[in-house]
C-alpha positions in Angstrom: 0.0 0.0 0.0 2.9 2.4 0.5 3.3 2.7 -3.2 -0.3 3.8 -3.7 -1.0 6.2 -0.7 -2.1 9.6 -2.1 0.3 12.6 -2.1 2.4 11.5 0.9 4.0 14.2 3.1 6.6 13.3 5.8 7.3 15.5 8.9 10.4 14.6 11.0 12.2 16.5 13.7 12.9 16.5 17.4 10.2 18.9 18.5 7.2 20.5 16.7 6.6 17.8 14.1 3.2 16.9 15.4 2.1 20.6 15.6 3.5 21.2 12.1 1.6 18.1 10.7 -1.6 19.4 12.4 -1.2 22.8 10.8 -0.7 21.2 7.3 -3.8 19.1 7.8 -5.9 22.1 9.0 -5.0 24.3 6.1 -5.4 21.6 3.5 -8.8 20.7 4.9 -9.9 24.3 4.7 -8.8 24.3 1.1 -11.3 21.5 0.4 -8.9 18.6 0.3 -9.6 15.3 2.0 -6.7 14.8 4.4 -5.3 11.8 6.2 -3.1 12.5 9.3 -1.0 9.9 11.1 0.6 11.1 14.4 2.1 9.7 17.5 1.9 9.2 20.4 -1.8 9.4 21.2 -3.1 11.3 24.3 -6.1 9.2 25.3 -6.9 6.5 22.7 -4.9 4.9 19.9 -7.7 5.9 17.4 -6.5 9.5 17.6 -3.4 8.5 15.7 -5.4 8.0 12.5 -7.4 11.0 11.4 -9.3 11.7 8.2 -10.6 15.2 7.8 -10.0 15.7 11.5 -12.0 12.7 12.6 -10.3 9.8 14.4 -10.6 6.2 13.1 -13.7 4.3 14.4 -13.3 1.3 16.7 -14.8 -1.1 14.1 -12.4 0.2 11.4 -9.4 -0.3 13.8 -10.5 -3.8 14.7 -11.1 -4.7 11.1 -7.6 -3.7 10.1 -6.0 -5.6 13.0 -7.9 -8.7 12.0 -6.9 -8.3 8.4 -3.2 -7.7 9.1 -2.7 -10.1 11.9 -2.2 -13.3 9.8 0.6 -11.4 7.9 2.3 -10.4 11.2 2.1 -14.0 12.4 3.4 -15.4 9.1 6.5 -13.2 9.3 7.7 -14.2 12.7 10.6 -16.1 11.0 11.8 -13.0 9.2 12.0 -10.6 12.2 10.0 -8.9 14.9 7.3 -6.4 13.9 6.9 -3.5 16.2 3.6 -2.0 17.2 4.5 1.2 15.4 5.2 -0.7 12.2 1.8 -2.4 12.3 0.1 1.0 13.1 1.9 2.5 10.1 0.6 -0.2 7.8 -2.9 0.3 9.1 -2.6 4.1 8.4 -1.5 3.4 4.8 -4.5 1.1 4.2 -6.9 3.4 6.0 -6.0 6.5 4.0 -6.2 4.6 0.6 -9.6 3.2 1.5 -10.9 6.5 2.7 -9.9 8.1 -0.7 -7.9 10.9 0.8 -6.3 13.5 -1.4 -3.2 14.1 0.8 -1.6 11.8 3.4 0.5 13.4 6.2 2.8 11.2 8.3 4.5 12.3 11.4 7.7 10.3 11.7 7.9 8.2 14.8 11.6 8.2 15.7 14.5 9.5 13.5 13.6 9.3 9.9 15.9 7.1 7.8 14.8 3.8 9.4 11.4 4.8 10.6 8.5 2.8 9.2 6.8 5.9 7.9 9.7 6.4 5.5 8.5 3.5 3.4 6.4 6.0 1.5 7.9 8.2 -1.3 7.1 11.6 0.0 6.2 14.5 -2.3 7.3 16.8 0.5 9.7 16.3 3.3 9.6 18.6 6.3 12.2 18.7 9.1 11.4 20.7 12.3 13.9 21.8 14.9 16.5 19.2 15.8 18.1 18.7 19.2 19.3 15.8 21.4 16.6 13.1 22.0 16.3 9.3 21.6 20.1 9.3 21.8 20.0 5.5 22.6 18.5 4.9 19.1 19.7 7.9 16.9 23.2 8.7 18.2 24.6 11.0 20.9 25.4 14.0 18.7 23.3 16.5 16.8 25.2 15.6 13.6 24.2 11.9 14.0 20.6 12.7 14.7 20.4 15.1 11.8 21.7 12.4 9.5 18.8 10.2 10.6 16.2 12.9 10.2 17.5 13.9 6.8 16.9 10.3 5.7 13.3 11.4 4.7 14.6 13.7 2.0 14.2 12.4 -1.6 16.0 13.3 -4.8 14.2 15.6 -7.2 11.6 16.4 -4.5 10.9 19.4 -2.3 12.4 19.6 1.2 11.8 22.1 4.0 13.6 22.8 7.2 13.1 24.9 10.3 16.0 27.0 11.6 18.7 24.6 12.9 21.9 24.9 14.7 24.9 25.1 12.3 25.7 21.4 12.5 22.2 20.2 11.7 21.7 22.7 9.0 25.0 21.7 7.3 23.9 18.0 7.3 20.4 18.9 5.8 22.0 21.1 3.1 24.6 18.4 2.3 22.0 15.6 2.0 19.6 17.8 -0.1 22.4 18.8 -2.4 23.7 15.3 -2.9 20.3 14.0 -3.7 19.3 16.9 -5.9 16.4 17.9 -3.7 15.2 21.5 -3.7 15.6 22.8 -0.1 13.8 25.7 1.5 15.0 27.1 4.8 13.0 29.1 7.3 15.1 32.2 8.1 16.6 32.2 4.6 13.9 31.7 2.0 10.9 32.5 4.2 10.7 34.2 7.6 8.2 35.3 10.2 7.5 38.1 12.8 5.4 38.0 15.9 3.0 40.9 16.0 1.1 40.2 19.2 0.3 37.4 21.7 -1.9 36.6 24.7 -3.3 33.5 26.3 -5.7 33.0 23.4 -3.0 32.8 20.8 -0.8 34.9 18.6 -0.9 37.1 15.5 2.1 36.9 13.2 3.3 37.8 9.7 5.1 35.6 7.2 7.3 37.1 4.5 7.7 34.6 1.6 10.6 34.2 -0.9 9.1 36.9 -3.1 8.9 39.5 -0.2 5.1 39.2 0.0 3.6 39.6 3.4 0.9 37.2 4.8 -0.9 37.9 8.0 -2.2 35.0 10.2 -3.6 34.1 13.6 -2.7 31.0 15.5 -4.5 29.6 18.6 -1.4 27.7 19.7 0.8 29.3 22.3 4.6 29.7 22.3 6.9 31.5 19.9 8.3 28.2 18.7 4.9 27.5 17.2 5.5 30.4 14.8 8.6 28.6 13.6 6.5 25.5 13.0 3.8 27.6 11.3 6.4 29.3 9.0 7.7 25.9 8.0 4.2 24.6 7.3 3.5 27.8 5.2 6.6 27.3 3.2 5.6 23.8 2.2 2.0 24.8 1.5 3.1 27.8 -0.6 5.3 25.5 -2.6 2.6 22.9 -3.3 0.1 25.5 -4.3 2.7 26.8 -6.8 2.9 23.2 -8.1 -0.8 22.6 -8.7 -2.5 21.9 -5.4 -5.3 24.4 -4.9 -4.8 26.4 -1.6 -6.2 29.9 -1.4 -4.9 32.7 0.8 -8.3 32.5 2.7 -7.8 28.8 3.3 -4.3 29.5 4.7 -5.8 32.1 7.1 -8.7 29.8 8.2 -6.5 26.8 8.5 -3.9 28.4 10.8 -6.7 30.1 12.8 -8.6 26.9 13.4 -5.7 24.4 14.1 -6.1 22.2 17.2 -3.3 20.3 18.8 -4.1 19.3 22.4 -1.4 18.8 25.1 1.0 21.4 23.7 1.1 24.5 25.9 -2.7 23.9 26.3 -4.3 26.4 28.7 -7.1 24.5 30.4 -8.3 27.1 32.9 -7.4 30.3 34.8 -7.7 31.1 38.5 -5.6 29.1 39.0 -3.9 28.7 35.7 -3.7 25.0 34.6 -1.4 24.4 31.6 -0.5 21.1 30.0 2.5 20.5 27.8 4.3 17.4 26.6 7.9 18.8 26.9 10.2 15.9 27.5 13.7 17.0 26.5 15.8 20.1 27.6 15.2 22.1 24.4 11.4 21.8 24.6 11.5 22.4 28.4 13.5 25.6 27.8 10.9 26.8 25.2 8.1 26.0 27.7 9.7 28.0 30.5 10.2 31.0 28.2 6.6 30.9 27.2 5.3 30.6 30.8 7.5 33.5 31.9 6.3 35.6 29.0 2.5 34.9 29.2 1.6 33.9 32.7 2.3 36.3 35.5 1.6 33.8 38.3 2.7 34.0 41.9 3.4 30.4 42.9 4.3 27.9 40.2 3.5 24.2 40.9 5.3 21.7 38.6 3.5 18.4 38.2 6.0 16.3 36.4 6.2 12.7 35.1 8.8 11.6 32.6 10.0 8.4 30.8 13.0 6.6 32.2 15.0 7.0 29.0 14.9 10.8 28.9 17.5 13.4 30.0 15.6 14.0 33.2 18.3 16.2 34.8 18.5 18.3 31.7 14.7 18.9 31.7 14.8 19.7 35.5 17.7 22.1 34.9 15.5 24.1 32.5 12.3 24.1 34.5 13.3 24.2 38.2 14.6 27.8 38.3 11.2 29.0 37.2 9.1 26.8 39.5 8.2 27.0 43.2 7.1 23.4 44.0 7.6 20.0 42.3 5.1 17.2 42.6 6.9 14.2 41.2 4.5 11.6 39.7 4.3 9.0 36.9 2.3 8.5 33.8 0.3 5.3 33.4 3.0 3.5 31.3 5.7 0.9 32.1 8.5 3.1 30.9 7.7 5.9 33.4 10.5 7.0 35.8 9.8 6.1 39.4 8.5 9.3 41.2 10.8 8.8 44.1 13.8 8.9 41.7 12.4 12.0 40.1 11.8 13.6 43.5 15.4 12.9 44.5 16.7 14.7 41.5 14.2 17.5 42.1 15.4 18.0 45.7 18.9 18.9 44.3 17.3 21.8 42.5 14.1 22.9 44.4 13.2 23.4 48.1 9.6 22.2 47.9 9.3 18.6 46.5 6.4 16.1 47.0 5.6 12.7 45.6 2.3 11.5 44.1 1.9 8.0 42.9 -0.3 8.8 39.9 -1.7 11.6 37.8 -5.0 11.8 39.8 -3.4 12.2 43.2 -0.8 14.7 41.7 -3.5 16.9 40.2 -5.5 16.8 43.4 -2.5 17.8 45.5 -1.6 20.6 43.1 -5.1 22.0 43.3 -4.9 21.9 47.1 -1.7 24.0 47.0 -2.7 26.5 44.3 -4.3 29.8 45.0 -6.3 31.7 42.4 -3.2 33.6 41.1 -1.0 30.5 40.9 0.0 28.2 38.1 -0.2 24.4 37.8 2.0 23.2 35.0 1.7 19.5 34.0 4.6 18.4 31.8 7.4 15.8 31.2 5.5 13.4 29.0 2.6 13.3 26.6 1.5 10.2 28.3 1.1 12.1 31.6 -0.7 14.9 29.7 -3.1 12.3 28.2 -3.8 10.9 31.7 -4.6 14.4 33.0 -6.8 15.2 30.0 -8.7 12.0 30.7 -9.2 13.0 34.3 -10.5 16.5 33.2 -12.8 14.9 30.7 -14.4 12.8 33.5 -14.9 16.1 35.4 -16.6 17.6 32.4 -13.8 20.2 31.9 
């Protein structure tokens, strides 16, 4: 099916790839195209990973695809182990073909070169900001990680990159040149300017390669989202110059209506409750900058749960100076770091540290501590964010 999936687009990167994929999907849908979107991880249910025109896969569709594919999985035991993500990718390919989508957007899982999504031949390849993450799989340097991410670029096709540090940029430029891919860089060929921002979103301007200005609104918080939006614009502008109909009005509506839960998501005020899936030092730094810029809170309560293979100390180093209290907890997943271990690391950096065994007790304790002018920040893992969103849904929030 990978040879027949309609107009495939791949989005790789360390942070921002899900948001960028969601922006692409939103604009293309507003332009009247039927869009398939495959993302990971999910927040509440695996069905979220497969969307067609913004709607998740139905349970009976999921069950039917599993039933159809399982004999193939069983038959190939002798040729190697099939991961869950590989099976889900195959399901997405079949689903998008059968749903007759016009465009298929795939968020790369890990890396790029060897990721199962890279089985498609992308018409467009987008690479968001690259930093150190998944070093056990991708390598311990930015150079090594960039080589893996650049594995989604194809010769004779269009490639797009967010601003990168010099090492990552050099790798992407070298790979694009060697393959004969046409590379567009945010900051060189297209750029953006923040015009205003508040807790409801931000207004920004994009200046394209011609010098033309485009004005947009974005409901997602954080200056880094403007970088993602500019990358998405660059790709969308290129494809509309190559025959895919996307009006300026569709661009405006698509950016203004994009939804991407769990990323600097403001749930409530008085006290402020913010959810974000930051799980590496670079994303934690961006999160802290946004909190400092937008939320003038008095006391800041950090509810944190993180995976045991992450740079936990690096994340704490970025967040702890901006927080008052740490409530160390765990997401409902086997790979979660033990809260006591997290608390021990937290005590080296913060005076007020508590432990809660699960998301429900952590949120309850944070609410007990928070006054009306305070902030509760839930972060460290999208799995933890998903657990909290599920709790809030039960409350009717």
